[in-house]
C-alpha positions, -999 to 999 in steps of 0.1 A, spaced: 0 0 0 29 24 8 43 18 -27 9 25 -43 5 56 -23 40 69 -33 33 60 -70 0 80 -69 17 110 -53 43 110 -81 16 107 -107 -3 136 -92 29 158 -92 36 147 -128 0 154 -140 2 189 -123 35 197 -140 22 185 -173 -9 207 -171 11 237 -159 34 234 -189 5 234 -213 -15 263 -196 14 285 -186 38 281 -215 21 266 -245 -15 280 -249 -8 317 -239 19 319 -266 0 299 -292 26 271 -295 16 236 -306 22 201 -292 23 165 -303 -1 136 -297 -35 140 -280 -24 171 -261 -16 187 -295 -51 178 -307 -67 193 -277 -47 225 -282 -58 227 -318 -94 223 -308 -89 251 -282 -75 274 -308 -102 266 -334 -133 261 -313 -124 273 -278 -131 238 -264 -116 235 -228 -84 213 -231 -93 197 -198 -125 182 -210 -114 173 -246 -82 157 -232 -103 136 -208 -128 124 -235 -101 116 -261 -78 98 -237 -105 77 -221 -118 68 -255 -84 56 -266 -78 38 -233 -111 20 -238 -99 8 -272 -65 -3 -262 -67 -12 -225 -60 -49 -232 -26 -40 -245 -14 -27 -211 -9 -44 -178 -38 -39 -153 -16 -18 -130 -6 5 -158 -42 9 -169 -53 19 -134 -24 43 -131 -31 57 -165 -68 64 -156 -56 83 -125 -30 102 -146 -55 112 -173 -81 122 -147 -57 143 -127 -42 159 -158 -76 169 -170 -85 183 -136 -52 203 -133 -57 216 -169 -90 231 -156 -76 243 -123 -46 261 -139 -65 276 -168 -55 312 -173 -22 309 -153 6 329 -170 42 340 -165 55 375 -174 76 363 -204 69 370 -241 101 354 -254 91 324 -275 124 307 -270 122 310 -232 86 297 -232 95 268 -256 124 257 -234 106 260 -201 74 246 -215 92 216 -229 111 211 -196 78 213 -175 59 190 -198 88 165 -200 92 166 -162 55 158 -158 54 130 -183 86 116 -170 73 113 -135 41 96 -147 62 71 -167 86 65 -138 56 56 -116 46 30 -142 17 50 -156 12 65 -191 -6 96 -204 -27 73 -227 -32 91 -260 -6 83 -287 9 56 -265 -22 35 -271 -22 43 -308 15 33 -310 8 0 -293 -20 -7 -318 3 1 -347 29 -22 -333 4 -50 -328 -14 -49 -362 13 -34 -385 45 -44 -368 58 -9 -363 83 -1 -335 65 17 -307 91 45 -307 87 50 -344 49 50 -342 50 76 -314 72 98 -334 50 96 -365 19 104 -344 35 134 -327 50 148 -359 17 145 -378 -2 163 -350 25 190 -346 28 195 -383 -10 199 -387 -8 229 -363 12 248 -389 -21 259 -406 -31 275 -373 0 288 -356 22 294 -386 58 283 -395 77 303 -369 57 290 -339 58 255 -353 96 257 -353 95 268 -316 71 239 -310 97 214 -324 123 229 -300 99 224 -272 92 188 -282 130 181 -283 135 196 -248 105 176 -235 120 143 -249 154 150 -233 138 158 -199 116 127 -201 148 106 -206 165 124 -177 136 118 -153 131 82 -162 167 72 -163 180 95 -136 210 118 -134 234 88 -128 224 61 -153 241 27 -151 266 14 -177 273 -21 -188 309 -27 -198 323 -56 -218 361 -61 -217 383 -84 -238 418 -86 -224 447 -109 -219 449 -96 -183 413 -105 -175 422 -120 -141 441 -90 -129 413 -66 -141 386 -87 -124 406 -89 -92 411 -51 -92 374 -45 -99 365 -67 -70 390 -51 -46 388 -14 -55 352 -11 -67 334 -39 -48 316 -48 -80 308 -83 -93 324 -95 -126 308 -120 -149 330 -140 -173 315 -150 -206 329 -173 -233 334 -160 -268 353 -168 -300 371 -146 -325 357 -150 -359 389 -144 -378 413 -163 -355 387 -188 -343 404 -186 -309 384 -189 -277 383 -157 -256 369 -148 -222 348 -116 -220 344 -97 -187 309 -82 -182 306 -55 -155 277 -31 -145 288 2 -129 274 36 -123 284 65 -145 306 80 -118 325 47 -114 333 45 -151 365 66 -149 379 43 -122 371 12 -142 389 27 -173 419 34 -151 420 -1 -139 418 -16 -174 444 9 -188 469 1 -160 465 -37 -164 463 -39 -202 466 -7 -224 456 -29 -255 424 -41 -240 392 -39 -260 362 -22 -242 326 -15 -251 303 6 -230 265 5 -232 239 27 -215 214 9 -193 180 23 -183 173 1 -153 194 -23 -132 179 -45 -105 197 -67 -81 225 -67 -55 244 -35 -54 217 -16 -73 179 -14 -69 163 -42 -48 139 -61 -70 116 -66 -41 110 -29 -38 99 -25 -75 
């Protein structure tokens, strides 16, 4: 119950930030948006329909169509997120800041929207909308979800050109890029984990140093060189970003000719990282 309560609190904060970004930075300066939010903004510009109500109706309709594609927990959290987002859109209607610089508003609007959406995703919810459409496109047409989301957002944002014009559409694109970066930052954190694979003749010395100096586990995997057909052992290590410099120093000192690959990880669960029981 404590986990559910904390998740709902995070979703509420995220929904408020999302709504604040729309009402304070987007609508007053006639910028556009992608996805369902972009559609509600277009409807507001054309017909003066309140974004809160139109967002609620469209998102719930899409959720009803695609609810079977999402886990039950995600569906429940999504309903809460959509309802709170619509409520906060109504509550913050008319709020403004004393800035008429489109670049400033695009950057801060994108940051606020990205922060809100990122919190909702981090709490295992979604904002419904184009996420549902993307999952349907993935199921029936085999599209990648990320590609489908991009297509949906671009189509909606591009359609606002006829209402907001070319200049504000360009600022809208800047805002979408900022929002995407902030979503990544919120969902992965300021200190993302890295997976490192090392091929070295001094593997034992490297592994020993990693155990002793970094207190990190090392997994040894078997491989084979295609050209030489020789067997080779590969060290696999997961470290935080701040530990990466020390690991490079250890490898360099042991074997300057070692081969290293480094990969970004979004989530790591297990001993030394996030306890799986707390997820």
